C-alpha positions in Angstrom: 105.5 112.8 101.6 106.1 111.9 97.9 104.4 108.9 96.4 105.2 107.7 92.8 103.0 105.1 91.2 104.1 103.2 88.1 101.4 101.4 86.1 100.4 100.5 82.6 96.9 102.0 83.3 97.5 105.6 84.7 93.8 106.5 84.4 93.1 103.8 86.9 94.6 106.0 89.6 92.3 108.9 88.7 90.4 108.2 91.9 93.3 109.7 93.8 92.1 113.1 92.7 89.0 112.7 94.8 88.0 113.2 98.5 90.7 113.7 101.2 93.6 112.3 99.2 92.7 114.6 96.3 92.6 117.6 98.6 95.9 116.6 100.1 97.4 116.6 96.6 96.0 120.0 95.8 97.1 121.6 99.1 100.7 120.1 98.8 100.4 117.8 101.8 101.0 114.9 99.5 103.2 114.9 96.3 101.5 112.1 94.3 102.7 111.3 90.8 101.5 108.6 88.4 103.7 107.3 85.7 103.0 105.1 82.6 105.4 102.1 82.5 105.2 102.1 78.7 107.1 105.4 78.7 110.2 103.3 79.4 109.8 100.7 76.6 112.1 100.8 73.6 110.2 99.0 70.8 107.4 100.3 68.6 104.8 98.1 70.2 105.7 99.4 73.7 106.0 95.9 75.0 106.1 95.4 78.8 105.7 91.6 79.1 106.8 88.3 77.7 106.2 84.6 78.1 107.4 82.9 81.3 110.5 80.8 81.4 109.6 77.2 82.2 106.3 77.5 80.4 102.9 78.1 81.9 99.9 80.3 81.4 100.0 84.1 81.2 102.6 86.7 80.7 105.3 88.1 83.0 106.3 91.8 83.1 109.8 92.4 81.9 112.6 93.3 84.4 114.5 95.5 81.9 111.5 97.8 81.4 110.7 97.9 85.1 114.4 98.5 86.0 114.5 101.5 83.7 111.3 102.9 85.1 112.2 102.4 88.7 115.7 103.8 88.4 114.2 106.9 86.8 111.5 107.4 89.4 113.7 106.7 92.4 116.2 109.1 90.8 119.0 108.3 93.1 116.9 108.9 96.3 118.5 106.5 98.9 115.4 106.7 101.1 112.9 105.7 98.4 110.9 102.7 99.6 109.7 100.3 96.8 106.3 98.9 97.5 105.0 96.0 95.2 101.4 95.0 95.6 101.1 91.3 95.0 98.9 88.4 96.3 102.0 86.5 97.3 103.1 89.3 99.6 102.8 89.9 103.4 99.3 90.9 104.3 98.9 94.7 104.5 97.6 95.9 107.9 97.1 99.2 109.7 100.5 98.7 111.2 102.0 98.7 107.8 100.0 101.8 106.9 101.3 103.5 110.1 104.9 102.6 109.3 104.7 103.7 105.7 103.2 107.0 106.7 106.5 107.9 108.4 108.4 107.5 105.1 109.5 110.4 102.9 109.2 108.7 99.5 107.2 105.6 98.4 107.3 104.1 94.9 104.4 101.8 94.2 105.0 99.3 91.3 101.7 98.0 90.0 102.2 94.6 88.3 99.8 93.0 85.8 99.3 89.6 84.2 101.3 87.0 86.1 103.2 89.7 87.9 106.6 91.4 87.7 109.7 89.3 87.1 111.0 88.3 90.5 114.5 89.6 89.8 113.2 93.2 90.1 112.5 92.9 93.8 115.7 90.9 94.3 117.8 93.5 92.4 116.6 96.4 94.5 117.0 94.5 97.8 120.5 93.5 96.8 121.3 97.2 96.1 120.3 98.0 99.7 116.9 99.4 98.8 113.9 98.8 101.1 111.4 96.7 99.3 107.9 95.6 100.6 105.8 93.1 98.8 102.3 93.5 100.2 98.9 91.9 99.7 95.6 93.5 100.6 93.9 90.1 101.1 93.7 86.5 100.3 92.3 86.9 96.8 93.7 87.7 93.3 93.0 90.9 91.3 93.8 91.6 87.7 96.5 94.0 88.6 98.1 96.0 91.4 96.2 99.3 90.8 93.3 98.5 93.1 95.7 97.5 95.9 97.7 100.6 95.3 94.6 102.7 95.7 93.9 100.9 99.0 97.4 101.3 100.4 97.8 105.0 99.3 94.5 105.9 101.0 95.3 104.0 104.1 98.7 105.7 104.3 97.7 109.1 103.1 94.9 109.6 105.6 97.5 109.2 108.4 99.6 112.1 107.2 99.3 115.3 109.4 96.6 117.6 108.2 94.9 115.1 105.8 92.0 114.2 108.1 90.3 117.2 109.5 89.8 115.9 113.0 92.8 113.8 114.0 90.9 112.4 117.0 88.8 110.4 114.5 91.9 108.2 113.9 92.2 107.2 117.5 89.2 105.0 118.1 88.6 103.7 114.6 88.8 100.0 113.7 92.3 98.5 113.8 93.6 101.7 115.6 95.8 101.9 118.7 93.1 100.3 120.8 93.4 97.1 118.9 89.6 96.7 118.5 86.9 97.1 115.9 85.1 100.4 116.2 81.9 100.6 118.2 78.5 101.2 116.4 77.9 104.8 115.5 74.6 106.7 115.2 73.3 110.1 114.1 70.0 112.0 113.6 67.1 111.2 113.6 67.0 109.6 117.1 64.2 107.3 116.0 64.3 105.8 112.4 61.8 103.2 111.2 61.2 102.0 114.7 64.9 101.8 115.6 65.9 104.0 118.6 69.3 105.4 119.6 70.6 103.8 122.8 69.5 106.0 125.7 73.0 106.3 127.1 74.2 108.2 124.0 71.5 110.9 124.7 72.4 111.1 128.4 75.3 113.6 128.2 77.2 111.4 130.7 80.6 111.2 129.0 82.0 108.5 131.3 79.0 106.2 130.7 79.1 106.9 127.0 82.8 106.0 126.9 82.1 102.7 128.8 79.2 101.8 126.6 81.3 102.4 123.5 84.2 100.3 124.9 81.9 97.4 125.7 80.3 97.5 122.3 83.8 97.5 120.7 84.8 94.5 122.8 81.5 92.7 121.8 81.9 93.4 118.1 85.6 92.4 118.1 84.9 89.2 120.0 82.2 88.2 117.6 83.9 89.1 114.3 87.6 89.1 115.0 88.5 86.8 118.0 92.1 86.9 116.8 92.2 90.6 117.7 90.9 89.8 121.2 93.6 87.2 121.8 96.2 89.8 120.6 95.2 92.5 123.1 97.8 93.8 125.5 96.6 92.8 129.0 98.3 95.9 130.4 95.8 98.0 128.5 92.8 96.4 130.1 91.0 97.7 133.1 88.8 95.7 135.5 85.6 96.6 133.5 87.3 95.2 130.3 88.3 92.0 132.1 84.7 91.6 133.4 83.3 92.2 129.9 85.6 89.8 128.3 84.7 87.1 130.9 81.0 87.7 130.0 82.0 87.2 126.3 83.8 84.0 127.1 87.4 85.1 127.5 89.6 84.6 130.5 92.4 87.0 131.3 95.2 85.4 133.3 99.0 85.5 133.6 99.4 88.2 131.0 97.4 86.3 128.4 93.8 86.3 127.1 92.4 82.9 126.5 89.1 81.7 125.0 87.0 79.7 127.5 86.3 76.3 125.9 82.7 76.1 124.6 82.0 79.8 125.1 80.2 81.7 122.3 80.6 85.4 121.9 77.4 87.5 121.6 
């Protein structure tokens, strides 16, 4: 995969040289390039923004500068997918990460100030380009660089060979199971009076799997009931159904419904 990031603060993306994403860059699993938007300005002040039409606070990033930059970075690639981090976008989820991880070329446009002139996204959509405006949460940042770091790590770690043990991607939070991950523990078995659950020391793989599944159901019901309601009933076994009933959820007619007045553990 190739990922190009366009920003007015290239140094902000230095974190992409670290950890697994950095190793993926070094090994060639990920072709990641960071570009300075100001390289496409034409005035001596290297101006990338101007006042908003209609008035109002802040500055808006100019479409002509962005157009020149994106045309150059996309370089005629018909499959290049333009990703624009913005608080007004669709909420970025693990499903988005999984979908973007199948792409061959992503171009991430990091806006600043009041954002990028809206005509930029409209222009590339009208030209037949895939454009995704995505938000990493219901809050506002100073620019798109932090969101770009989040999205690139979420996508990059899904590429084949980036994560050493691919099995670790299966049961993690927001994975294929649709649940938050169960609690995890390591040595020492007793720390500050807190002991590891006996079942994890038993060596009984079936019991350990059931314990982990139950804890995942409990944690998800308590913290993210929306995810419980969204589970596919076809993926539940009789033990799951019984556990959900214990937690205040009723499985019936292909749906999962909260029992009125029930409180999850």
